[in-house]
C-alpha positions as CSV (number, residue, x, y, z in Angstrom):
1,X,-32.2,29.6,-38.6
2,X,-30.4,26.8,-40.4
3,X,-31.3,23.3,-39.7
4,X,-30.9,21.5,-36.6
5,X,-28.1,19.1,-38.1
6,X,-26.0,22.0,-39.1
7,X,-26.2,24.2,-35.7
8,X,-24.4,21.3,-34.1
9,X,-21.8,21.2,-36.9
10,X,-22.1,24.9,-36.4
11,X,-21.3,25.0,-33.1
12,X,-18.8,21.7,-32.7
13,X,-16.5,24.3,-35.5
14,X,-17.6,27.2,-33.3
15,X,-16.0,26.0,-30.3
16,X,-12.8,24.5,-32.2
17,X,-12.4,27.6,-32.9
18,X,-11.8,29.7,-30.7
19,X,-10.5,27.1,-28.5
20,X,-7.4,27.0,-31.6
21,X,-7.2,30.5,-31.7
22,X,-7.7,31.5,-27.8
23,X,-4.2,33.1,-27.5
24,X,-4.4,35.2,-30.5
25,X,-7.9,36.6,-29.7
26,X,-6.5,37.3,-26.5
27,X,-4.2,39.4,-28.0
28,X,-6.2,41.0,-29.4
29,X,-8.5,42.2,-26.1
30,X,-10.7,39.0,-26.9
31,X,-11.0,36.8,-23.7
32,X,-12.2,33.8,-24.9
33,X,-10.9,31.3,-22.6
34,X,-14.5,29.8,-22.0
35,X,-16.2,30.0,-25.1
36,X,-15.8,26.8,-26.5
37,X,-16.9,25.3,-23.4
38,X,-20.1,27.5,-23.7
39,X,-20.7,26.2,-27.4
40,X,-20.4,23.3,-25.9
41,X,-22.4,23.3,-23.2
42,X,-25.4,24.7,-25.6
43,X,-24.9,22.4,-28.4
44,X,-25.0,19.4,-25.8
45,X,-28.5,20.9,-24.5
46,X,-30.1,21.3,-28.2
47,X,-29.2,17.4,-28.8
48,X,-30.5,16.4,-25.5
49,X,-33.6,18.3,-25.9
50,X,-33.9,17.4,-29.3
51,X,-34.0,13.5,-28.2
52,X,-36.3,14.1,-25.4
53,X,-38.6,15.4,-28.2
54,X,-37.9,12.4,-30.5
55,X,-39.0,9.8,-27.2
56,X,-42.2,11.9,-26.9
57,X,-42.5,11.6,-30.3
58,X,-42.9,7.6,-30.5
59,X,-44.7,7.8,-27.5
60,X,-47.3,9.5,-29.5
61,X,-47.4,7.8,-31.6
62,X,-48.0,4.2,-30.0
63,X,-50.5,6.4,-28.1
64,X,-52.6,7.7,-31.2
65,X,-52.5,3.7,-32.1
66,X,-53.8,3.0,-28.3
67,X,-56.2,5.8,-28.7
68,X,-58.2,4.8,-32.6
69,X,-58.2,1.5,-31.3
70,X,-60.2,2.2,-28.0
71,X,-62.6,4.1,-30.5
72,X,-62.7,1.5,-32.2
73,X,-63.8,-0.8,-29.7
74,X,-66.0,1.8,-28.1
75,X,-68.4,2.1,-31.3
76,X,-68.0,-1.7,-31.9
77,X,-69.1,-3.3,-29.1
78,X,-72.6,-0.8,-28.4
79,X,-72.9,-1.0,-32.4
80,X,-72.9,-4.8,-32.2
81,X,-75.0,-5.0,-28.9
82,X,-77.9,-2.9,-31.1
83,X,-77.8,-5.2,-33.9
84,X,-78.3,-7.9,-31.7
85,X,-81.0,-6.2,-30.4
86,X,-82.7,-5.5,-33.1
87,X,-82.4,-9.1,-34.2
88,X,-84.7,-10.2,-31.6
89,X,-86.7,-8.1,-32.0
90,X,-87.5,-8.1,-35.4
91,X,-86.4,-5.0,-37.5
92,X,-89.6,-4.1,-38.8
93,X,-90.8,-3.8,-35.1
94,X,-90.8,0.9,-33.5
95,X,-88.3,-0.5,-31.1
96,X,-85.5,-2.1,-33.7
97,X,-86.4,1.2,-35.7
98,X,-85.0,2.8,-32.6
99,X,-82.2,0.5,-32.1
100,X,-81.4,1.3,-35.9
101,X,-81.6,5.0,-35.8
102,X,-79.6,5.4,-33.0
103,X,-76.8,2.8,-35.0
104,X,-77.0,4.5,-38.1
105,X,-77.0,8.3,-36.7
106,X,-73.3,7.7,-36.3
107,X,-72.7,6.6,-40.3
108,X,-74.8,9.0,-42.1
109,X,-73.2,10.6,-44.5
110,X,-74.8,14.3,-45.5
111,X,-76.4,14.9,-48.9
112,X,-75.3,17.9,-50.8
113,X,-78.3,19.3,-51.6
114,X,-79.5,18.5,-47.7
115,X,-78.4,21.6,-44.7
116,X,-75.9,20.4,-42.2
117,X,-77.1,19.6,-38.7
């Protein structure tokens, strides 16, 4: 299938052909009286659907940014709270170590030799 741009041009050219040559085609037994209109309607529908896609893609881009910001905030807030708890408890206390484990469990990288959990 040709590109969308080529399809639009193709439809315009085909519609023009049938409108321009209607009489000659009819003389040969082909009634193409409304074919130009039908083709233009299909072209216009395809263009409208494509425009809707463009709007949705722009909205999706914005929503992806919003989601990234929301996830960053969802991580940063409890991470800062855990930092505060660790500071108050003293980083060597058992409770502070537990808080540190919670925070570091998200950022811990798997070593190449270590099996994935």
